[in-house]
Backbone as XML, in Angstrom:
<?xml version="1.0"?>
<chain id="A" units="angstrom">
  <residue number="1" name="UNK">
    <atom name="N" x="65.316" y="107.404" z="105.121"/>
    <atom name="CA" x="66.571" y="106.722" z="104.864"/>
    <atom name="C" x="67.744" y="107.527" z="105.439"/>
  </residue>
  <residue number="2" name="UNK">
    <atom name="N" x="68.824" y="106.860" z="105.659"/>
    <atom name="CA" x="70.026" y="107.510" z="106.166"/>
    <atom name="C" x="70.774" y="108.199" z="105.031"/>
  </residue>
  <residue number="3" name="UNK">
    <atom name="N" x="71.533" y="109.217" z="105.384"/>
    <atom name="CA" x="72.365" y="109.872" z="104.383"/>
    <atom name="C" x="73.788" y="109.335" z="104.475"/>
  </residue>
  <residue number="4" name="UNK">
    <atom name="N" x="74.461" y="109.336" z="103.350"/>
    <atom name="CA" x="75.823" y="108.826" z="103.236"/>
    <atom name="C" x="76.693" y="109.946" z="102.666"/>
  </residue>
  <residue number="5" name="UNK">
    <atom name="N" x="77.836" y="110.198" z="103.307"/>
    <atom name="CA" x="78.790" y="111.163" z="102.769"/>
    <atom name="C" x="79.683" y="110.449" z="101.759"/>
  </residue>
  <residue number="6" name="UNK">
    <atom name="N" x="79.716" y="110.957" z="100.537"/>
    <atom name="CA" x="80.539" y="110.370" z="99.477"/>
    <atom name="C" x="81.553" y="111.394" z="98.993"/>
  </residue>
  <residue number="7" name="UNK">
    <atom name="N" x="82.451" y="110.956" z="98.163"/>
    <atom name="CA" x="83.452" y="111.858" z="97.609"/>
    <atom name="C" x="82.817" y="112.946" z="96.749"/>
  </residue>
  <residue number="8" name="UNK">
    <atom name="N" x="81.620" y="112.683" z="96.240"/>
    <atom name="CA" x="80.935" y="113.666" z="95.395"/>
    <atom name="C" x="79.811" y="114.394" z="96.122"/>
  </residue>
  <residue number="9" name="UNK">
    <atom name="N" x="79.665" y="114.131" z="97.414"/>
    <atom name="CA" x="78.637" y="114.815" z="98.190"/>
    <atom name="C" x="77.756" y="113.847" z="98.958"/>
  </residue>
  <residue number="10" name="UNK">
    <atom name="N" x="76.789" y="114.374" z="99.657"/>
    <atom name="CA" x="75.883" y="113.569" z="100.470"/>
    <atom name="C" x="74.748" y="113.023" z="99.609"/>
  </residue>
  <residue number="11" name="UNK">
    <atom name="N" x="74.452" y="111.724" z="99.792"/>
    <atom name="CA" x="73.349" y="111.092" z="99.073"/>
    <atom name="C" x="72.501" y="110.298" z="100.053"/>
  </residue>
  <residue number="12" name="UNK">
    <atom name="N" x="71.309" y="109.953" z="99.637"/>
    <atom name="CA" x="70.450" y="109.076" z="100.413"/>
    <atom name="C" x="70.967" y="107.647" z="100.249"/>
  </residue>
  <residue number="13" name="UNK">
    <atom name="N" x="70.923" y="106.871" z="101.306"/>
    <atom name="CA" x="71.449" y="105.499" z="101.243"/>
    <atom name="C" x="70.744" y="104.651" z="100.190"/>
  </residue>
  <residue number="14" name="UNK">
    <atom name="N" x="69.528" y="105.005" z="99.838"/>
    <atom name="CA" x="68.815" y="104.237" z="98.809"/>
    <atom name="C" x="69.425" y="104.429" z="97.427"/>
  </residue>
  <residue number="15" name="UNK">
    <atom name="N" x="70.305" y="105.410" z="97.274"/>
    <atom name="CA" x="70.945" y="105.677" z="95.987"/>
    <atom name="C" x="72.239" y="104.902" z="95.778"/>
  </residue>
  <residue number="16" name="UNK">
    <atom name="N" x="72.690" y="104.148" z="96.775"/>
    <atom name="CA" x="73.968" y="103.440" z="96.665"/>
    <atom name="C" x="73.957" y="102.351" z="95.601"/>
  </residue>
  <residue number="17" name="UNK">
    <atom name="N" x="72.860" y="101.660" z="95.447"/>
    <atom name="CA" x="72.798" y="100.569" z="94.482"/>
    <atom name="C" x="73.728" y="99.423" z="94.877"/>
  </residue>
  <residue number="18" name="UNK">
    <atom name="N" x="74.107" y="98.623" z="93.895"/>
    <atom name="CA" x="75.028" y="97.499" z="94.115"/>
    <atom name="C" x="76.355" y="98.060" z="94.606"/>
  </residue>
  <residue number="19" name="UNK">
    <atom name="N" x="76.809" y="97.558" z="95.775"/>
    <atom name="CA" x="77.964" y="98.162" z="96.431"/>
    <atom name="C" x="79.031" y="97.131" z="96.762"/>
  </residue>
  <residue number="20" name="UNK">
    <atom name="N" x="80.282" y="97.452" z="96.430"/>
    <atom name="CA" x="81.437" y="96.675" z="96.882"/>
    <atom name="C" x="81.954" y="97.389" z="98.124"/>
  </residue>
  <residue number="21" name="UNK">
    <atom name="N" x="81.909" y="96.704" z="99.271"/>
    <atom name="CA" x="82.087" y="97.350" z="100.572"/>
    <atom name="C" x="83.520" y="97.457" z="101.087"/>
  </residue>
  <residue number="22" name="UNK">
    <atom name="N" x="84.470" y="96.744" z="100.494"/>
    <atom name="CA" x="85.829" y="96.786" z="101.047"/>
    <atom name="C" x="86.818" y="96.597" z="99.909"/>
  </residue>
  <residue number="23" name="UNK">
    <atom name="N" x="87.135" y="97.681" z="99.258"/>
    <atom name="CA" x="88.016" y="97.614" z="98.095"/>
    <atom name="C" x="89.257" y="98.475" z="98.304"/>
  </residue>
  <residue number="24" name="UNK">
    <atom name="N" x="90.297" y="98.145" z="97.548"/>
    <atom name="CA" x="91.541" y="98.919" z="97.519"/>
    <atom name="C" x="91.873" y="99.117" z="96.042"/>
  </residue>
  <residue number="25" name="UNK">
    <atom name="N" x="91.587" y="100.302" z="95.515"/>
    <atom name="CA" x="91.869" y="100.544" z="94.101"/>
    <atom name="C" x="93.376" y="100.522" z="93.874"/>
  </residue>
  <residue number="26" name="UNK">
    <atom name="N" x="94.132" y="101.123" z="94.778"/>
    <atom name="CA" x="95.599" y="101.079" z="94.716"/>
    <atom name="C" x="96.150" y="100.745" z="96.088"/>
  </residue>
  <residue number="27" name="UNK">
    <atom name="N" x="97.143" y="99.854" z="96.122"/>
    <atom name="CA" x="97.906" y="99.597" z="97.331"/>
    <atom name="C" x="99.354" y="99.441" z="96.893"/>
  </residue>
  <residue number="28" name="UNK">
    <atom name="N" x="100.169" y="100.388" z="97.269"/>
    <atom name="CA" x="101.590" y="100.351" z="96.919"/>
    <atom name="C" x="102.363" y="100.941" z="98.086"/>
  </residue>
  <residue number="29" name="UNK">
    <atom name="N" x="102.695" y="100.102" z="99.042"/>
    <atom name="CA" x="103.413" y="100.575" z="100.218"/>
    <atom name="C" x="104.916" y="100.398" z="100.021"/>
  </residue>
  <residue number="30" name="UNK">
    <atom name="N" x="105.681" y="101.117" z="100.796"/>
    <atom name="CA" x="107.137" y="100.985" z="100.760"/>
    <atom name="C" x="107.543" y="99.558" z="101.094"/>
  </residue>
  <residue number="31" name="UNK">
    <atom name="N" x="106.866" y="98.950" z="102.072"/>
    <atom name="CA" x="107.190" y="97.582" z="102.455"/>
    <atom name="C" x="106.990" y="96.617" z="101.293"/>
  </residue>
  <residue number="32" name="UNK">
    <atom name="N" x="105.896" y="96.802" z="100.553"/>
    <atom name="CA" x="105.639" y="95.942" z="99.399"/>
    <atom name="C" x="106.708" y="96.147" z="98.339"/>
  </residue>
  <residue number="33" name="UNK">
    <atom name="N" x="107.005" y="97.389" z="98.034"/>
    <atom name="CA" x="108.003" y="97.676" z="97.001"/>
    <atom name="C" x="109.360" y="97.100" z="97.360"/>
  </residue>
  <residue number="34" name="UNK">
    <atom name="N" x="109.731" y="97.157" z="98.645"/>
    <atom name="CA" x="111.067" y="96.740" z="99.060"/>
    <atom name="C" x="111.202" y="95.249" z="99.367"/>
  </residue>
  <residue number="35" name="UNK">
    <atom name="N" x="110.110" y="94.589" z="99.743"/>
    <atom name="CA" x="110.246" y="93.237" z="100.279"/>
    <atom name="C" x="109.458" y="92.147" z="99.570"/>
  </residue>
  <residue number="36" name="UNK">
    <atom name="N" x="108.460" y="92.486" z="98.803"/>
    <atom name="CA" x="107.571" y="91.449" z="98.295"/>
    <atom name="C" x="107.841" y="91.101" z="96.849"/>
  </residue>
  <residue number="37" name="UNK">
    <atom name="N" x="107.985" y="92.073" z="95.996"/>
    <atom name="CA" x="108.053" y="91.749" z="94.584"/>
    <atom name="C" x="108.833" y="92.793" z="93.803"/>
  </residue>
  <residue number="38" name="UNK">
    <atom name="N" x="109.590" y="92.325" z="92.833"/>
    <atom name="CA" x="110.320" y="93.247" z="91.965"/>
    <atom name="C" x="109.412" y="93.810" z="90.872"/>
  </residue>
  <residue number="39" name="UNK">
    <atom name="N" x="108.167" y="93.326" z="90.774"/>
    <atom name="CA" x="107.265" y="93.846" z="89.739"/>
    <atom name="C" x="106.933" y="95.310" z="89.954"/>
  </residue>
  <residue number="40" name="UNK">
    <atom name="N" x="107.187" y="95.829" z="91.143"/>
    <atom name="CA" x="106.932" y="97.244" z="91.416"/>
    <atom name="C" x="108.062" y="98.135" z="90.927"/>
  </residue>
  <residue number="41" name="UNK">
    <atom name="N" x="109.169" y="97.536" z="90.503"/>
    <atom name="CA" x="110.313" y="98.329" z="90.054"/>
    <atom name="C" x="109.967" y="99.205" z="88.859"/>
  </residue>
  <residue number="42" name="UNK">
    <atom name="N" x="109.045" y="98.744" z="88.037"/>
    <atom name="CA" x="108.687" y="99.517" z="86.848"/>
    <atom name="C" x="107.315" y="100.192" z="87.010"/>
  </residue>
  <residue number="43" name="UNK">
    <atom name="N" x="106.961" y="100.595" z="88.243"/>
    <atom name="CA" x="105.679" y="101.242" z="88.526"/>
    <atom name="C" x="105.500" y="102.438" z="87.610"/>
  </residue>
  <residue number="44" name="UNK">
    <atom name="N" x="104.405" y="102.438" z="86.901"/>
    <atom name="CA" x="104.051" y="103.540" z="86.006"/>
    <atom name="C" x="102.664" y="104.023" z="86.420"/>
  </residue>
  <residue number="45" name="UNK">
    <atom name="N" x="102.615" y="105.166" z="87.083"/>
    <atom name="CA" x="101.347" y="105.644" z="87.631"/>
    <atom name="C" x="100.300" y="105.858" z="86.542"/>
  </residue>
  <residue number="46" name="UNK">
    <atom name="N" x="100.692" y="106.412" z="85.414"/>
    <atom name="CA" x="99.721" y="106.644" z="84.337"/>
    <atom name="C" x="99.119" y="105.334" z="83.841"/>
  </residue>
  <residue number="47" name="UNK">
    <atom name="N" x="99.958" y="104.314" z="83.702"/>
    <atom name="CA" x="99.463" y="102.996" z="83.264"/>
    <atom name="C" x="98.551" y="102.393" z="84.327"/>
  </residue>
  <residue number="48" name="UNK">
    <atom name="N" x="98.937" y="102.537" z="85.597"/>
    <atom name="CA" x="98.133" y="101.986" z="86.687"/>
    <atom name="C" x="96.764" y="102.660" z="86.749"/>
  </residue>
  <residue number="49" name="UNK">
    <atom name="N" x="96.719" y="103.971" z="86.559"/>
    <atom name="CA" x="95.444" y="104.689" z="86.576"/>
    <atom name="C" x="94.583" y="104.236" z="85.399"/>
  </residue>
  <residue number="50" name="UNK">
    <atom name="N" x="95.193" y="104.080" z="84.239"/>
    <atom name="CA" x="94.443" y="103.609" z="83.067"/>
    <atom name="C" x="93.898" y="102.204" z="83.300"/>
  </residue>
  <residue number="51" name="UNK">
    <atom name="N" x="94.710" y="101.331" z="83.902"/>
    <atom name="CA" x="94.243" y="99.969" z="84.216"/>
    <atom name="C" x="93.074" y="100.009" z="85.195"/>
  </residue>
  <residue number="52" name="UNK">
    <atom name="N" x="93.217" y="100.811" z="86.257"/>
    <atom name="CA" x="92.146" y="100.923" z="87.257"/>
    <atom name="C" x="90.880" y="101.464" z="86.618"/>
  </residue>
  <residue number="53" name="UNK">
    <atom name="N" x="91.022" y="102.435" z="85.743"/>
    <atom name="CA" x="89.864" y="102.988" z="85.047"/>
    <atom name="C" x="89.144" y="101.894" z="84.267"/>
  </residue>
  <residue number="54" name="UNK">
    <atom name="N" x="89.900" y="101.047" z="83.592"/>
    <atom name="CA" x="89.296" y="99.941" z="82.854"/>
    <atom name="C" x="88.576" y="98.962" z="83.763"/>
  </residue>
  <residue number="55" name="UNK">
    <atom name="N" x="89.216" y="98.606" z="84.883"/>
    <atom name="CA" x="88.601" y="97.657" z="85.826"/>
    <atom name="C" x="87.348" y="98.244" z="86.453"/>
  </residue>
  <residue number="56" name="UNK">
    <atom name="N" x="87.413" y="99.515" z="86.818"/>
    <atom name="CA" x="86.243" y="100.156" z="87.429"/>
    <atom name="C" x="85.098" y="100.284" z="86.437"/>
  </residue>
  <residue number="57" name="UNK">
    <atom name="N" x="85.415" y="100.542" z="85.188"/>
    <atom name="CA" x="84.367" y="100.587" z="84.165"/>
    <atom name="C" x="83.742" y="99.212" z="83.942"/>
  </residue>
  <residue number="58" name="UNK">
    <atom name="N" x="84.554" y="98.151" z="84.016"/>
    <atom name="CA" x="84.010" y="96.786" z="83.909"/>
    <atom name="C" x="83.065" y="96.508" z="85.073"/>
  </residue>
  <residue number="59" name="UNK">
    <atom name="N" x="83.441" y="96.934" z="86.264"/>
    <atom name="CA" x="82.572" y="96.747" z="87.431"/>
    <atom name="C" x="81.262" y="97.495" z="87.219"/>
  </residue>
  <residue number="60" name="UNK">
    <atom name="N" x="81.338" y="98.704" z="86.709"/>
    <atom name="CA" x="80.130" y="99.500" z="86.446"/>
    <atom name="C" x="79.235" y="98.791" z="85.434"/>
  </residue>
  <residue number="61" name="UNK">
    <atom name="N" x="79.843" y="98.264" z="84.381"/>
    <atom name="CA" x="79.089" y="97.536" z="83.359"/>
    <atom name="C" x="78.406" y="96.310" z="83.957"/>
  </residue>
  <residue number="62" name="UNK">
    <atom name="N" x="79.042" y="95.703" z="84.968"/>
    <atom name="CA" x="78.485" y="94.521" z="85.630"/>
    <atom name="C" x="77.427" y="94.889" z="86.666"/>
  </residue>
  <residue number="63" name="UNK">
    <atom name="N" x="77.170" y="96.189" z="86.862"/>
    <atom name="CA" x="76.104" y="96.605" z="87.766"/>
    <atom name="C" x="76.542" y="97.252" z="89.060"/>
  </residue>
  <residue number="64" name="UNK">
    <atom name="N" x="77.848" y="97.359" z="89.305"/>
    <atom name="CA" x="78.316" y="97.999" z="90.529"/>
    <atom name="C" x="78.132" y="99.503" z="90.397"/>
  </residue>
  <residue number="65" name="UNK">
    <atom name="N" x="77.491" y="100.092" z="91.403"/>
    <atom name="CA" x="77.248" y="101.535" z="91.379"/>
    <atom name="C" x="78.073" y="102.287" z="92.414"/>
  </residue>
  <residue number="66" name="UNK">
    <atom name="N" x="78.506" y="101.580" z="93.457"/>
    <atom name="CA" x="79.244" y="102.223" z="94.541"/>
    <atom name="C" x="80.407" y="101.342" z="94.959"/>
  </residue>
  <residue number="67" name="UNK">
    <atom name="N" x="81.545" y="101.974" z="95.209"/>
    <atom name="CA" x="82.722" y="101.274" z="95.724"/>
    <atom name="C" x="83.183" y="101.993" z="96.982"/>
  </residue>
  <residue number="68" name="UNK">
    <atom name="N" x="83.360" y="101.238" z="98.062"/>
    <atom name="CA" x="83.908" y="101.781" z="99.296"/>
    <atom name="C" x="85.378" y="101.400" z="99.320"/>
  </residue>
  <residue number="69" name="UNK">
    <atom name="N" x="86.250" y="102.400" z="99.101"/>
    <atom name="CA" x="87.699" y="102.167" z="99.112"/>
    <atom name="C" x="88.206" y="102.461" z="100.509"/>
  </residue>
  <residue number="70" name="UNK">
    <atom name="N" x="88.716" y="101.458" z="101.183"/>
    <atom name="CA" x="89.140" y="101.603" z="102.577"/>
    <atom name="C" x="90.653" y="101.706" z="102.717"/>
  </residue>
  <residue number="71" name="UNK">
    <atom name="N" x="91.325" y="102.052" z="101.636"/>
    <atom name="CA" x="92.773" y="102.183" z="101.673"/>
    <atom name="C" x="93.153" y="103.366" z="102.552"/>
  </residue>
  <residue number="72" name="UNK">
    <atom name="N" x="94.039" y="103.108" z="103.509"/>
    <atom name="CA" x="94.491" y="104.161" z="104.418"/>
    <atom name="C" x="95.691" y="104.912" z="103.868"/>
  </residue>
  <residue number="73" name="UNK">
    <atom name="N" x="96.032" y="106.014" z="104.520"/>
    <atom name="CA" x="97.216" y="106.780" z="104.137"/>
    <atom name="C" x="98.451" y="105.888" z="104.222"/>
  </residue>
  <residue number="74" name="UNK">
    <atom name="N" x="99.363" y="106.077" z="103.305"/>
    <atom name="CA" x="100.615" y="105.324" z="103.306"/>
    <atom name="C" x="100.557" y="104.061" z="102.486"/>
  </residue>
  <residue number="75" name="UNK">
    <atom name="N" x="99.420" y="103.766" z="101.909"/>
    <atom name="CA" x="99.331" y="102.567" z="101.061"/>
    <atom name="C" x="99.175" y="102.980" z="99.623"/>
  </residue>
</chain>
């Protein structure tokens, strides 16, 4: 099997399990904050991290074992 480099180290591809291949856990660009919605005016990073933690745990409970986050720098 092929090896995969992950944030926690190298694993065998057979260990990936159920995988979401194109996710963005956080996307908060300057363009979005300035032009799309005023809902970003009250951005609370601690609350956002707690929300993401809850969503990611729900995904895990549903059987997701791997998430590929493709968010680039600046988002």
